[in-house]
C-alpha positions in Angstrom: -32.2 74.6 -73.3 -32.6 71.8 -70.8 -30.6 68.6 -71.0 -33.8 66.5 -71.8 -34.8 68.8 -74.7 -31.2 68.9 -76.1 -31.0 65.1 -76.3 -34.5 64.6 -77.7 -34.7 62.1 -80.5 -36.0 63.7 -83.7 -37.0 62.4 -87.1 -36.3 64.7 -90.0 -36.7 64.6 -93.8 -34.7 66.5 -96.4 -32.3 66.5 -99.3 -28.6 65.8 -98.8 -26.1 68.3 -100.3 -22.3 68.7 -100.2 -21.1 72.1 -99.1 -17.9 73.6 -97.8 -17.7 73.5 -94.0 -15.6 76.0 -92.0 -14.6 78.0 -95.0 -11.3 79.9 -94.7 -10.1 78.0 -91.6 -7.7 75.1 -91.0 -10.8 72.9 -90.6 -12.2 73.7 -94.1 -13.6 70.5 -95.6 -16.5 69.2 -97.6 -19.5 68.6 -95.3 -22.7 66.7 -95.8 -25.7 68.8 -95.0 -29.4 68.0 -94.9 -31.7 70.7 -96.2 -35.1 70.5 -94.4 -38.1 72.8 -94.2 -36.7 74.0 -90.9 -33.2 74.8 -92.2 -29.9 73.3 -93.2 -27.9 71.2 -90.8 -24.5 69.4 -91.0 -25.3 65.7 -90.7 -23.1 62.8 -89.7 -23.5 59.4 -88.1 -24.0 59.5 -84.3 -20.9 58.2 -82.5 -18.8 58.3 -85.6 -15.4 59.9 -86.1 -16.0 63.5 -87.3 -12.8 63.4 -89.3 -13.6 60.1 -91.1 -15.3 59.9 -94.4 -19.1 60.5 -94.0 -21.1 57.5 -95.4 -24.0 59.9 -96.1 -21.9 61.6 -98.8 -22.7 58.9 -101.3 -26.4 59.9 -100.9 -25.8 63.5 -102.0 -28.7 64.8 -104.0 -31.1 62.2 -102.6 -33.9 62.7 -100.1 -33.6 60.8 -96.7 -35.5 60.4 -93.5 -33.1 60.4 -90.5 -33.6 59.7 -86.8 -31.2 61.1 -84.2 -30.5 64.3 -82.3 -29.7 67.8 -83.1 -27.0 69.8 -81.3 -26.6 73.4 -82.5 -25.9 73.1 -86.2 -25.2 69.4 -86.4 -27.7 66.5 -86.7 -26.3 63.3 -85.3 -28.1 60.5 -87.2 -28.6 57.1 -85.6 -30.4 55.7 -88.6 -31.4 56.9 -92.0 -33.0 55.7 -95.2 -33.7 57.1 -98.6 -37.3 58.4 -99.3 -39.0 59.5 -102.5 -38.5 63.1 -103.5 -41.5 65.2 -102.3 -44.1 65.5 -105.0 -43.2 62.3 -106.7 
């Protein structure tokens, strides 16, 4: 994957859920994931401390639209806002 493509800004929509991250390792913790039509990704604020509380956790169960970049299994959100649940 080229550098340009890897850093491409994306906008995604999905439901936030809390799931165990890195199960059975020293890094096991509760992670915030966004479940989209294209898969499930760990999501956290871009430029934020990965070990600090994730402000997106308070939106668990809600649908959001987020803009940022994806790197492997993590979506680094620069901005986000709540959106209506699909079908409502």
